[in-house]
N, C-alpha and C positions, 0 to 999 in steps of 0.2 A: 504494500500500500504506500502510495506517495503522498506528499503534502497536498497535492491537488485532489487526490481521492478523499483525503480527510476533510478538506474544505467542502467538497461536494456532498459528502455524507452528512456533515453537520448542517449544511444549508437545507438539505432535504428534510431532516428531522426537526429543525427549528423554524423554517420558513423565513429566515433572515437572508439577506442578499449575500452572494458569494464574496463580493468585494469587502464587506464588513467582516465576514468570517475570516478571510485571508489576513486582514489587518490584525485581528485578534490572535490568530494562530502565530503569525510572525512576531507579534509583540511578546507572546508567551515564550517563544523560543529565544528571543533576544534577552528576556529577563533571566531565563535559565542559564544561558551562556554567560551573561554578565555576572551572575552569582558565582558560577564555577571559576571564572577568571579571577574573582576576588577570593578564591579558595573557600567559599561558603557553600555548604551542601544544600540541596533543595529536597524537601520531604513532602510527598503527596500521599496522604493517608489513604490506604486502600488500593493505591496504584504502584508506588515504588519511590525510590530515592535516586536522585542524580548526585553522585558523590565524586570526590577527588581521591584518587589512589596515589600514594607516594611511592615511587620506585627508588630504591637505594642505588648508589653508585656501584657499578660492577665491572669486572674485567671480562672481555669477550675475545674471541679469536676470529681473525680474518683468514679463512681457510685457503682462499686462492693465493694470498701473498705469504701465508704462514707467519703472520705477525699477531701480536696481541694489541688490543685497543681498549681504552677505558671509556665506558659509557657513563656520562655524568648522571647524578641524581636528577630526577624529573617527576612531574606530576602528569597523570593522565585522567581524563574524565571516564566515568563508568556509570552504568545503571544497575541498580539492585531492585528487583521486583519485590512487592509486598508479599507476605506469605499467602494471603487470601487470593491474590492475583495469580501467583505461581501455582497454587493448588488447582485453580480453574483450568490452567493450561495443561496440566498433567492429566 
């Protein structure tokens, strides 16, 4: 399902114009991205959490050149579904 599909489905169910729905969906995604950039987690009860995972610095190997490289510590965004949501999927 794409963002356009989500907008279409919400527009069908609510009767609101697609342009307004698109604006709302994009504003929601911007808020989630903004919070994660500030390293603040986003919790949506019954749906899940958008969280920041911290990766420690590690040493890796470049197999083709037979050398070692250091990958610096970094953060990555992740989604953790709520237990009730995950149970419905199973």
